C-alpha positions in Angstrom: 0.0 0.4 0.1 1.5 3.6 -1.0 2.1 6.2 1.4 -0.8 8.2 -0.4 -3.3 5.3 -0.6 -7.0 6.4 0.9 -8.0 4.7 3.7 -11.7 3.9 4.6 -13.7 3.0 8.1 -16.8 2.9 9.6 -18.0 1.8 13.2 -21.3 1.4 14.7 -22.5 4.7 16.7 -22.6 3.9 20.4 -21.2 4.2 23.7 -18.2 5.6 22.4 -19.6 8.7 20.7 -18.3 10.6 18.0 -14.3 11.1 19.3 -13.3 8.0 17.5 -14.4 9.7 14.1 -13.0 12.5 15.0 -9.3 11.3 15.6 -9.6 8.9 12.7 -10.6 12.2 10.4 -7.7 13.9 11.7 -5.6 11.4 10.6 -6.6 11.7 7.0 -9.3 8.5 7.1 -12.3 8.7 5.5 -14.4 7.3 8.1 -18.3 7.2 8.7 -20.4 6.4 11.8 -23.4 4.2 11.1 -26.7 3.4 12.8 -26.4 0.2 14.0 -30.2 -0.9 13.7 -30.1 0.3 9.9 -27.6 -2.5 9.0 -29.4 -5.5 7.4 -29.5 -8.6 8.8 -31.2 -11.9 8.0 -34.9 -12.0 9.3 -35.2 -15.4 10.4 -35.6 -15.9 14.2 -32.7 -17.2 15.4 -29.2 -16.4 13.4 -25.6 -16.5 14.2 -24.0 -13.3 15.6 -20.5 -12.9 16.8 -18.0 -10.1 16.7 -16.2 -11.6 13.6 -19.4 -11.9 11.7 -20.2 -8.2 12.5 -17.0 -7.4 11.4 -17.4 -9.2 8.5 -20.7 -7.6 7.6 -19.5 -4.1 8.3 -16.6 -4.7 6.0 -18.9 -5.8 3.1 -21.6 -3.0 3.6 -18.6 -0.1 3.8 -17.4 -1.8 0.3 -20.6 -1.4 -1.3 -21.3 2.0 0.1 -17.7 2.9 -0.9 -17.0 1.6 -4.2 -20.2 0.7 -5.3 -22.3 4.0 -4.3 -25.0 2.3 -2.3 -26.3 4.9 -0.2 -29.2 2.2 1.1 -27.0 -0.5 2.7 -27.2 1.6 5.8 -28.0 5.0 7.6 -25.2 7.2 8.2 -25.1 8.9 11.8 -24.8 12.8 11.6 -21.8 13.8 13.7 -22.1 17.0 15.5 -19.3 19.7 16.0 -17.5 19.7 19.6 -19.3 22.6 20.7 -22.7 21.5 19.4 -22.5 18.1 21.3 -21.4 20.0 24.4 -24.3 21.9 24.3 -26.4 18.8 24.4 -24.7 17.9 27.8 -26.9 20.3 29.8 -30.3 19.2 29.2 -29.6 15.6 29.1 -28.1 16.3 32.4 -31.5 17.7 33.4 -33.2 14.4 32.3 -31.0 12.2 34.3 -31.1 14.3 37.4 -35.2 14.4 37.3 -35.4 10.7 36.7 -33.1 10.3 39.8 -35.3 12.9 41.7 -38.4 10.3 41.0 -36.6 7.3 42.2 -35.8 9.1 45.4 -39.1 10.3 46.0 -40.5 6.9 45.2 -38.2 5.4 47.6 -39.1 7.8 50.5 -43.1 7.5 50.0 -42.6 3.6 50.0 -40.7 3.5 53.4 -43.1 6.2 54.7 -46.3 4.0 53.4 -44.7 0.9 54.6 -44.4 1.9 58.4 -47.8 3.8 58.1 -46.8 7.2 58.2 -48.4 10.2 56.9 -46.9 12.9 54.8 -49.3 15.6 53.0 -45.9 17.9 52.2 -45.4 17.4 48.9 -41.5 18.9 49.3 -40.2 15.8 50.8 -36.3 17.0 50.7 -37.2 19.4 53.8 -38.8 16.8 55.6 -38.4 16.7 59.2 -38.0 12.7 59.9 -37.8 13.1 63.8 -41.3 14.2 63.8 -42.9 11.2 61.6 -44.7 8.9 63.5 -46.1 5.1 62.4 -49.8 4.0 62.3 -49.7 3.1 66.1 -48.2 7.0 66.8 -44.8 5.5 67.8 -41.5 7.2 66.2 -40.2 5.4 63.3 -37.5 2.9 63.8 -33.8 4.1 64.0 -32.4 2.4 61.2 -35.5 3.8 59.0 -35.1 7.3 60.1 -31.4 7.1 59.4 -32.5 5.8 55.8 -34.9 8.4 55.3 -32.2 11.4 56.3 -29.9 9.7 53.9 -32.8 10.0 51.0 -34.2 13.5 51.7 -30.2 14.9 51.7 -29.6 12.8 48.4 -33.3 14.7 47.3 -32.4 17.8 48.2 -28.9 17.9 46.5 -30.4 16.4 43.2 -33.3 19.5 43.5 -30.6 21.8 44.0 -28.7 20.5 40.5 -31.7 20.6 38.9 -32.2 24.0 40.0 -29.2 25.0 38.8 -29.3 23.7 35.4 -32.9 25.2 34.6 -31.4 28.8 35.7 -28.6 28.4 33.2 -31.1 27.4 30.6 -33.3 30.0 31.0 -30.7 32.6 30.9 -29.0 31.3 27.7 -32.5 31.9 26.1 -33.1 35.3 27.9 -29.6 36.5 27.0 -28.7 34.7 23.5 -25.0 34.1 23.0 -25.2 32.2 19.8 -27.1 31.2 17.0 -28.6 28.6 18.7 -30.0 30.5 21.5 -31.2 32.5 19.6 -33.6 30.3 17.8 -34.8 28.9 21.6 -35.7 32.4 22.4 -37.7 32.6 19.1 -39.5 29.3 20.0 -40.2 30.5 23.9 -41.8 33.6 22.4 -44.7 30.9 21.6 -47.3 30.1 24.0 -47.1 26.7 25.3 -43.3 26.6 24.9 -41.0 27.7 28.2 -37.5 28.5 27.8 -36.3 25.0 28.9 -38.3 23.0 26.4 -37.4 25.6 23.8 -33.7 25.4 24.1 -34.0 21.4 24.9 -35.6 21.4 20.9 -32.9 23.8 19.3 -30.1 21.8 20.9 -31.5 18.4 20.5 -32.9 19.0 17.0 -33.1 22.0 14.8 -29.7 23.7 16.2 -27.3 21.7 14.4 -29.4 19.7 11.7 -30.6 20.6 8.3 -33.8 19.5 7.0 -34.5 20.1 3.0 -38.8 18.8 3.5 -41.3 17.8 6.3 -40.9 14.5 5.7 -37.6 14.6 7.1 -38.5 16.5 9.9 -41.3 14.3 11.0 -38.8 11.0 10.3 -35.9 12.1 12.3 -38.0 12.4 15.1 -39.7 9.1 14.7 -43.3 10.5 14.8 -44.1 9.1 11.0 -46.5 5.9 10.5 -45.0 2.4 9.6 -47.6 0.9 7.2 -47.2 -3.1 6.5 -48.6 -4.0 3.2 -48.0 -7.4 1.6 -50.6 -8.9 -0.8 -54.3 -8.3 0.8 -52.8 -7.5 4.2 -52.9 -3.7 5.1 -51.7 -3.1 8.6 -50.9 0.3 10.4 -48.4 -0.7 13.0 -48.0 2.8 14.3 -45.4 5.6 14.4 -41.7 4.4 13.3 -40.1 5.5 16.7 -36.9 5.6 14.7 -35.8 8.8 15.5 -34.5 11.0 18.2 -36.6 9.8 21.4 -35.8 12.9 23.3 -37.7 14.7 20.6 -40.4 12.7 20.4 -40.9 12.4 24.2 -40.9 16.3 24.3 -43.2 16.8 21.4 -46.0 14.8 22.6 -45.6 16.8 25.8 -45.6 19.9 23.8 -48.5 18.8 21.9 -50.8 18.8 25.1 -49.8 22.2 26.0 -50.4 23.7 22.7 -54.0 22.2 23.1 -54.1 24.1 26.4 -52.4 27.4 25.6 -53.3 27.6 21.9 -57.3 26.8 21.8 -57.3 29.0 18.9 -54.6 27.8 16.7 -55.3 26.0 13.3 -53.6 23.0 14.9 -55.6 22.7 17.9 -59.0 23.3 16.0 -58.1 20.5 13.6 -57.4 18.0 16.8 -60.5 19.0 18.6 -62.5 18.3 15.3 -60.8 15.1 14.3 -60.4 13.8 18.0 -61.8 15.8 20.7 -64.8 13.5 20.5 -63.4 10.1 20.5 -62.4 7.8 23.6 -59.0 8.2 25.3 -57.5 5.6 23.0 -58.2 7.8 20.1 -57.1 10.8 21.6 -53.6 9.3 22.5 -53.5 8.0 18.8 -54.5 11.9 17.7 -51.9 13.6 20.0 -49.0 11.8 18.3 -50.4 13.2 15.0 -50.6 16.9 16.0 -47.0 16.4 17.9 -46.0 15.7 13.8 -47.8 18.6 12.7 -46.7 21.1 15.4 -43.0 19.8 14.9 -43.1 20.6 11.5 -44.6 24.1 12.2 -42.2 24.8 14.5 -39.6 23.9 11.9 -41.3 26.3 9.4 -41.3 29.3 11.8 -37.6 28.9 12.6 -36.5 28.5 9.0 -38.9 30.5 7.0 -40.2 32.7 10.1 -44.1 31.4 9.4 -45.9 31.8 12.6 -48.2 28.5 12.8 -51.9 29.8 11.7 -53.7 31.3 14.8 -50.7 30.7 17.4 -50.5 33.7 19.7 -47.0 35.1 21.2 -46.4 35.8 24.7 -45.7 39.3 24.2 -44.0 41.5 21.6 -41.3 39.4 20.3 -39.6 39.0 16.7 -42.2 39.6 14.1 -43.5 36.5 11.7 -45.4 36.0 8.7 -48.5 34.2 9.5 -48.7 30.4 7.9 
């Protein structure tokens, strides 16, 4: 192999992240990061799977992609810049801390229920364990009190960290420093979208991706339908869930908030006319469709300055054309 020979490589996106890609690229190697779920495999129920077979399959796919120009052999992961990737750590840390907070709360309430102690104060982190009494009016056992004190202390620390992160997220939106913050500030002007949600949506989705059309927007969030059509069998399997799960979860929440705070918008009117009179299951199905439409409307609002039809702004902010 000559010194000027080109070298191509690939690896599956996973726990290693994109540092390997950046290292290989800096060394002049043409590397691609692929979505592991997009690599074609046999459809039989049981199949052989070893590291050797996986490496051979990746090599075959790389040759088809690199030398035969087969773009459908797999799906490539979009590699963000280092600063773009670092900006995502803020809301992802908050997400992890919120789950940890819920775990501590559930543990505290489980211990209290186990011993028949009733607590009506929702702020469990400031709970005075020494004042608690069990079902018979007696003080809780010493080991139980000690465990509750440790749990409340951990919960208090987690709540402080969440509050600190949320203050930073709000500050980034109120005092924009780059294009991503300015996009988040623009989203936050819409009723139903808070600063934390706006920043998460931009840093996770809109801030570093380029979309050519609305289909790409819905697909990347995993909110598109998955039909199954074979012969006379016609089945709708629901949404694909193949995209960004954080964006998908956030958009479902924003869709419910949109119905509450933007009832006069065209999207809310469409939802109520189509699913408002249905049962709970139909409304849950409808909210996914609304989330997809809302995500596309927000993309048009950011990229083309088209305000969603009938939507209201919180205050006098950046003017936008009516969609």
